[in-house]
N, C-alpha and C positions, 0 to 999 in steps of 0.2 A: 781568666781574663782573655779577651779576644786580641790576637795580634793583628790589628786592623791593617797594618802595612803589608801583610802577606795575603790579604783577602782580595779577590776580584769579585765583580758581580756574579760570575759563574760559580765560583767556589762558595760565596755567601749563600746563594740560592740552593746549591746542592747540600750545604750543611743544614740549612733549615728543613729541607724536604727529606733529609735522611731520617728525620724523626717519623716513626710510623704513624703517629696520630695526625701529624701535619699532612703527611702524604695521603692517608686515607680520607681525611676531611676534605682536602682539596679535590680529590678524585670524585668523591660522592657529590660535592657541590656542582662540579663541572658536568659530569656525565648523568647523574641521577637526581638533579634538582634538590640535593640535600638528603635524599633517602639513604639510610645507612645500609648500603649494599656491600661495601668494602669495610671489613672490620680490622682495625689496626693490630689486634692481638693475633690475627691469623696471617699476617704478612711474614714472609720469609725472605730475608735478604738473599738476593741472587748475586752476591758479590763477585765471585770469580767469573760468573757468566755475565754479570752486569757490565763489568769492565773487560768483557771477553775479548780475546784477541785471536783471530783465526789467521793462521799462517800456513797456507796450503802451498808447499814448495813445488807441487806437481803442476800447479796452474801457471798460465803464462804470466800472470801478474799477481804478486803476493798481495793479499788484502788484509789490511789491519784497520779495524774500526772499533770504537768503543762508545758506549752510551753512558749517559749521566747516572740515572737511577733506574734500577729494575728490581721488582719484587715478584715473588711467586705467591699466589694465594688460590683459594678456591671460591667459586660462586655456585651455590647450590650443588656442591659436590664435584664440580668440574674445575680442574686446575687450569690456570691461565697465567700469563706474564703481563704485568702492568708496568709501564715505564713512563718517565718524564724526561724529555730532552729540553734543557733550558737554553734559551737564546736571549742574550742581552742586546744583540744587534741583528739587523735584517740580513738574512743569508739567502741569496738567490739559488743556492744549491740544496736547500733544505729538503725538498721533495726527494731528490736523488739520494741524498745522504740517508734519510729515514728508510727509503726503500732498500738500500744496501744493508742497513742495520738489521732490518727484519728478515730479509732473505738469507743473510749469513747465519742468523740464529736458527732459522728453519733448516738450513743446510746442515748445521752442526747437530741439530736434533735428529735429522734423518740419518746421519752417519753413525749415531749411537744405536747399536742393534738392540739395546734394552728397551728402547721406546717403541711401544706398539702403536701409539698415536702421537701426532705432534701436539705440542702445547700452544694454543692460540695466543696471540699477542695484541695488546692495545697500547698505542703510544700517544701521549699528549705532548705537543710542542708548546712549551710554556714560554711565551715571549714577554720580556719585562723592559723592553727599550722605551724611550720617550717618544719616538716617532710612530706613525701609523704603519703597520706592516703592508708593504706594497710588492712583495716578492710572490712567486707562484705558490699556490697551495695544492695544486694537482698537476699531474704530468702533462695534461693537455694545454696548460698555460704556456708551455715552452714552445709550442709549434702549431702550425695549421694542419688540420686533419681533413682529408677528403670526405665529403658527406657520405660517400659509399662505404667508407671504412669505419665510421664512427660507431656503428652497432657492434663492431668486433674489437674495438680498441680497448685495451686494459688500462683504464685511467686511474693510476695510482694517486692517492691523495693523502694529505696529512691533516690531523685534527689540531688546528692552531687555536690557542687560547691567549688572548691579550690581557695581561694583568689589569690594564686600565678599564676593561669592559666587564670584569667579573662582578656578578651580583652577589655581594657579600652577605646578604640576608640568608642565603642558602648554605653558608658555611657554619656548621654546628659547633665546631671546636673554637673556643674564644680566642686562643692565642693565634690560631691560623687566620681567623677573621681580622684580628687587630693588625697582623702582619700585612695582609693584603690591603686593608684600609690605609695603613700608614704609607705604603708605596703609592697608592692612589692620591692621597692628600699631598704627599711630597711633590708628585708630578704636577698637581694642580697649583702648587704654591699656596695652598689653602691651610696655613699654619694656625688658623684659629677655628678651623672647621670641625675639629673633634672636641666638642664641649663636654662630652661625657667624662666623668672621672673614672676611667677604666685603667686597669693595671696591666701593663704590657711587659713581657720578659725583656730585660735590658739588652741581652744579646740579639734578640730578634729585631729590636728597634734599630740596632747598629747594622744588622744585615740589610734591613730595608734602606737605610741611609747609603750603604755601599752600593746597592743595586741601582739606586736613583742618582748616584753621583753626588750625594749631599753630605757625605761624611765630614768634609772639612768645614761645614757650616754648623756642626754641633759643637757647642762650647760647654765644657765641664759638665757632662752628664752626671747626675747623682749616682753614687755607688749603690750596690745592692743587686739582688736578682731581678727585681721588678722596678719599673719607673712609672710615674704617672704620665699617661699618654699626653695630656695637655701640657704638663711641664716639659716633656721632651720636645713637643712641637714648638713651645714658646722658646726653648733654647735654640732650636733651628731657625725660628723666625728672627731671633736676635742676630743670628749669624747672617741672615739675608739682609737685615736692616743695616748691619755694619758694611756688608758688601755694597749695598745701595748707596750708603754715604760716601764710600770711596769712589764709586762710579760718578756720583753727583759732583764731587770735588773735581774729578778729571774733566767732566763736561763743562763745569764752570770755567776751568782754566782754558779749555779749548775755545769757549765762547769769547772770553776776554782777549785771547790772542787774535781771533778773527777781527774783532772790533779795532784793535790797535793797528793791525796790518792794513786794514782798509783805510784808516785815517792817514797812515803814513803814505800809502800809495796815492791818495787824493792830493796830498801835499806835493809829492814828487811829480805826478803825471798830470795834475790839474783836474782830472776827471777819471772816473772808473765806470766802464760799461757794465750793463746788466749781466752780460755773459761772464765777465771776469768776476763780478761779485758772486754770482751763482757758483762758479768754479771754486772760489775760495771757501764759500759756505760748505761745499761738499768735500773739501780736502781733509785728509787725515792729519792727526797731530804731528806726525813725522814730517809730512810735506810742509806744514805750516812752520815748523821749526827750521827747516832748510831755507824757506823763503825769508824768515826773520834774519838769518845769518847773511843772506845775500841782498838785503833790502837796499844797501848803499850802491850796489852795482846795477840796479834796475833802471832802465831808461825808457822802456815801453811795455805795453800790456803783453806783447809777444814774449818778452823776457820772463814775465811772471808765469805765463802759461807753460813755458818750457820746463819750469821748475815743478809746478804742481800737477801737471798732466803726465 
């Protein structure tokens, strides 16, 4: 059973992608249009190096950096390192961070005298936030470069993948596809969008809910290793309906309070200007409550505006 109170979007995503099949399937979909270039059975966890820490005490500044997931594999007999750096939020330092990760890894390889050649790296920045990514994706996004220097500038870039824009038809592994589709549907609020009776791993569904911030909207998920996707989405939809009913009650209370206050002010002041009525309509429930408590002390519109502005 998942201890959901200890999971964050980052740890939920890392846990899901720590599965070799999920990792390989996502990589193949993103980089190779679904062609099976990366094989899960040939992935080797680069654990100590994945979470590698370089502490060079001889340098001016000690550098300590770690990546989320790194695996070692071969493609056509050539060894390479594949990594996924998960981002649940927009990070304006991402290009710099990824550059540091890769350069430190190359430096570590270079210091190992057993290495005759360096092992090439490919890193995917896997963004699962709800907003559109608006941070730099290459080094040149940070500054202006004189036209004369552009041909010589080393423009480091990241390969950013937004979960909301992934074409799931290219994902061959079913559970990986269901996971990405669940995240996409949760962000859309389309809880009746998955009409197919597909079976999704229960833990993966919970991971998707954690990533999208929807976990508290899931009510009483059925036990077992798998859940019906439609049933899971319906549980989530019910959670949203309940939230909607609560918000509706609060809006109704706010609307009634505005009507009552305007009626009382018309009795006290004889008339209410359009400006004051608009100010009351745009006031928060807290301001309206304060005004209600002070209603007997009101002698002019200025008194009202001092309270609600």
